[in-house]
N, C-alpha and C positions, 0 to 999 in steps of 0.2 A: 453678679452674673450667676445664673443658675447652672449647676453642674449637670453632667450627663447622668449621674446617678439619680439626682432629684427629678430630672425629666422622666427617667424610666419609671420611678416609683410614683410619680404624679403628685409630689408635694415638695414644698420648700424645706431645705435642711434647717433644723432648729438649733438652738445653742447647745442642747444636750448632745447633738450629733457631732458637734465640733469639739467637744470636750475630750481631752486625752483619755480620761478614765472610762469614757463611754465608747471608746473606739472599737472594742471587741464586740459590742452589741450591735454594730452596724450590719444591715443585711448584706449578704454576699451574692453577687451575680457572676456566674461562670459563663463566659462567652466561648462557645466552641461550635465551629461550623466546618464540616469536612470539605466544603467546596462542591460545586456542581460541575460535572463533566462538561467539556466543551461541546461534545457532540451527542451526549446521551447514549442510550443503549442501541438505538436504531442505526443500521448501516444505510448505505445507499448514496444518493447524490450529495447530501451534506457532508458525509464522511469523505467522499472522493474529493470534493472541493477543498476541504481542510487538509487532507493528506497529500494527494497528488498535485494539486494546484499550488499549495502554499508551503509544503514541507520539502526541503531539498533532499532529505534522506529517503523518504518514500518515493519521490519522483525519480531519483537515481536508481533505486532498487528496481522499480517497475521498468524503467527504460532499459536497464542493463539486462534483465531477464527476457523481456519481450523482444528486443532487437537481436539478442543472441539466439533465442529459440526460433525466431522467424527466419533467420538466415541459415539454419541447419539444412543441408540438402537431404531430400527424401528419395529413397530407393523404392521403385515400383516393381513388384513381381506379380506374375500371373501363373497360377498353379505351381508356385515354387520356383519359377524360372524368371530371371531378369528379362525385361522387355524394354524396348526403345520405341519412340515414336508412337506412343499409345494415346488415344483420345483423352484419357484421364490426365496425362502429363500436360497436354495443351490446356485443359481446363484449369489445372492448378497453377500454370504459369500466368494465365490471364483469366481470372475467375469472373470478371465483369468489366465493362468498358471503363470504369472509373479508377480501378486500382489493379496493381500487380498481385501476384501470389504472395510475395513477401509482405506487402502492405496489408493484405487481408489477414494473414496470420499474425502480424504485429498487433492488429486490433483485437484478434481473438485472445491472444495471451494477455494483453492489457486488461481486457474485460474479466478474465478469470482471476487475475491478481487483485483487482479492485472490487469486483462485485461477487466473485465466486461462481459466476455463471457466464456463459457465452452462448450465443444463438447464431446459427448459420441458416440462411433461407435459400432454398434451391428453386430455381426457375427452370422449367422443362419446356419442350416443344409441344406439350399437350399429351404426350405418351410417356416414354421412359428415357428419352435422350436429354441429359442435362445440358443446359445452355449457360446459365450464370449462377454464381454463388455470391451472396451478400451477407455481411455481418450486421446483425441487429443490435441496437443498444439495449443492454439488459434492463435498464430502468424503464423501458417502454414495453417490456414483454411480461406477461403474467400467465402462469401455468393454470389452466382451467381443469379442475378435477371432475371426474364423473361420479355417478352414484356409488361406485365401488371403491372410490378413492384413488384410482389410477388416472393419470392425465388423459383427457380426451381431446385436448387442443391447446393452442397458445393464442392469447389475445394480445394483439399489437395495438398500442395507443399512440396517436400522433395528434396532439392538441385535443380537440373534442371528438375526433374521428376514432372509431373502434372497429377492428376487424378480427374475426376469429379464424385462425388457420387450424383446421381440424387434422387430427392424426388419422392416417389411413389404416384400415384394418390389416393390410398386408402390402408388400411391395415397397416402392420408393417413397420415403417420407419427405414432406416439404421442409420440415424443421429438424435440425440437429441441435439438441440441448446438451452442451458440455457443462459440467459442474464439478466443483471440488466438494468432496463428501462432507456432509453435516449430519451427525447422528441424531440430531433433534429436529430435522426437517425432512419431510418426505419428498419434496419437489425442488427445493432451492439449495444452492451450495453455500459454503462459508468461505469468505475470502481471507487471505493472509492479512489484508488491511484491517479487517475487523479484529483479528487476534492481536494486532499491534495498536489497538485503540488507546490503551492506558499509557504505554510509553510515548505514543504520539501526543497525548495531552501533556505529559511531563515535558517533552521536548518543546512544545508550543509555549508552555508557561515559562520555561527557562529562557527561551528566546525573547519573550515579551519582557521578562525581568531585565535581561541584558539591554534591551532597547530602551526601557524606561530609565535605566541607570545612565545610558549615554545621553538621553534627553535632559538629565539633571546634572550636566557637566561631568559625567563619568565619576561621580562621587555620591555618597549617600546624603540624605537630608540632615538637617540639624534641628535644634530646639531653640526657640526664642524665649528667653527667661525674663520675666517681669519682676524686678527686685522690690518694687514698692509694696508696702503692707496692704494697700487697698487694691482690690481686684478691678480689672477693666470692666467697663460696662459692655453690654451686648453690642451697642453701636460701635464702640471703640474696637472691640474684638473683631467684628465683621469687617470694619474698614482696614484694620491692620492685616488681616488675612487676605483681603482682596489686593492690597498693595504688594504684598509679598508674591502672590501668584502672578500678578501682571508685570512686575518690574524685575523679578529675580528668578523666575522659573523658565525653563526651556533652553534650547541651544543658543538662541540669539542673545541671551542674557548671561551666558557662561562667564564666570570670573568677574562679574560686575560687583563692585564694592557696595556694602550695605551701610547706610547712615542711620545710626541708632541714637535715640534720645529718650529722656524721661525715664531712666532706670532700666532700659531694655538692654539685654546682653545676649549675644548669639553663641550657642554652644554646639559646635559641629559634632556629628556622630560618626563613628568609624565602624567599618564592617569587620567582624571577627572572622577568624578562619572558618568557623562553623557556618557563618552566614554566607561566606564565599564558596561554599561547597556546592552551590547550584550549578557551577560549571561542570563538575564531575557528574552531577545528576543528569545534566544535559547529555554528556557523552555516554553515560550508561543507558539513557533512553534511546539514543541513536543506535547503540549496539543491539538493544532488544528489538528495535524495528528491523534492523538487518537480519537478525535471527529469525523473526517471523517470516520473512520473505525467502530465507535460505541463501543469503548472500554473505560470504565471509567478510567481517569488518575490514580486513586488510585490503580488500578490493575497493573499498570506499574511502580509504585513508582515515579511518576512525582510530583514535588512540586507545590503547589498552585491549586486553583479551585477544591478542593476535596469537592464536595457538599454532599457527603454521610457521614453519621455519623460513619460508620465503614466499614471494608473490606467485611463482610458478606452481608451487604445491597448493596454495589456496585457490588458484584458478582451476587446477585440475579437479579439486574437490567440488568446486562450484559447478563445473560441467557435469561431473559424474552424479552428483546428488541432487541437483536442481534442474539443470537444463535438459539433459537426456531423458530423465523420467517424464518431464512435462511434455516433451516433444513426442515421446512414445504414446502417451495417453491421448493426445490430440490427433496424431496421425492414424493411430489404430481406430479411433472412433470414426474418423472421416472415411476410412476404407470400408468399415462395416456399414456406414450410412449409405455410401454410393455403390455398394456391391450389387444391388438388384439391377442397376443400369448397365452392367458389363458382364460379358461371358467369362467363365472361369473364376477361380478364387483369387481375388486381388488382395495384396497387402501393401501397406505404406509404412516404411520403417526409416528412421534416421540413418543416413549413410555415415557411420562412425569413422570410416577411413578418411573422410574429407574434413574432419574436425581437427584442426591443428592443436588445440589445447590438450587433447588426450592422445596425441600421436605416440608418445612414449609408451603408454599403456597398450596401444594396439600393436606396437612393434614387439613388445614382450609376449603378447598373445600369439602373434604370428610365429615367433621363434619357438614357443612351446609346441604349437600345433605342427609346425614343419618337422620338428625332431621326433614326433610320434610316428615311428615306423610301422606300428600296427594298424594305422588308419589308411584307408584308401584316399585317393584324391578327392572323390566326391564327399566322403565323410569329413575330410579336412575343410572343404568348402562349406559344408553344413555347420561345422563347429565355429567357423568364422562368420556365419550369418549370410553367406552369399547364395546358397541354394544351388540350383542347377545352372549350367552355363546359359548365357543369353542366347535367345533364338536369333538366328541371322535375319537381317532385314530383307524382305522380299524385293527382288529387283524391280525397278520401275520400267514400265513398258516404253 
């Protein structure tokens, strides 16, 4: 039977190659392949399917951030004063007939985390009155740059159909493009999922290793040793290999005894502690994925690297460092986008007083401000982010 070495070199091994004194003269082949990434360098739909659809760590991180951020109450002010029963509040509560405001924002935050971009499309009555707001899939939107390099519109694709939504020179814009900053791209954002691509591949590879180990009776493979001085023929080798794969591989054949004959001997192989380190590598990859999304590993139940003393402290850090800045970014951009449709200077900010996770921080802030005797009542309200007192609602006729 020809060896792998002889097949690679394209000749049959001669007697001089089998002689012990000629062993050092044999040609050496170094096999080294770093492996190919599961998803390549490109982001987009393939990476989202591999991460959000198939990886539990990515899926949980995205759902935890998106659901938490979408449920943060927003406070609306006009010219620095809180208002109630404003048309913008009604629009945000029911932005379109298909979804609620929470559902719309859930999609926006999910798009930002997975694609680095989110697009909101505004429908008006033909003038300046907003009627509906819809979230567009980022993989269907392309920024169209003008001769000067600045965007002049957005092209939306659905199948073979293409439509260009132009950017208005002034006034209310039909498209709001939200993106996470990418220093190497003028128009597109960079998603946390893209930054977590390498640990995602490591986690995927470790999971597949574990799955393959379970498929092989939860133990490593062995070596079938042929003790006869004569080598097996190619036909015997292929037949023996096929019988082993069909009769003794897979879950259905777990624990099945092997009947050996003709000088065959089975030598089981064991995993060394170094070989079994893939489980720690899997946990480390999961922690790096959580780090890319800004989720403390303690909130996901991941072992190791829990730098927070308890769950409550990790949850407060999660809200302060991840949720609140993300909500401020999106709500501020939406207020600026919809400003031309309403009179007065409008602002949309997260109502921090209604976030239970940071209630202790707010209580400490209230106490410090309340004890500041050198501040007036209005200055104290401004320090707490309340602004002027709410305007009284006009009586109904």
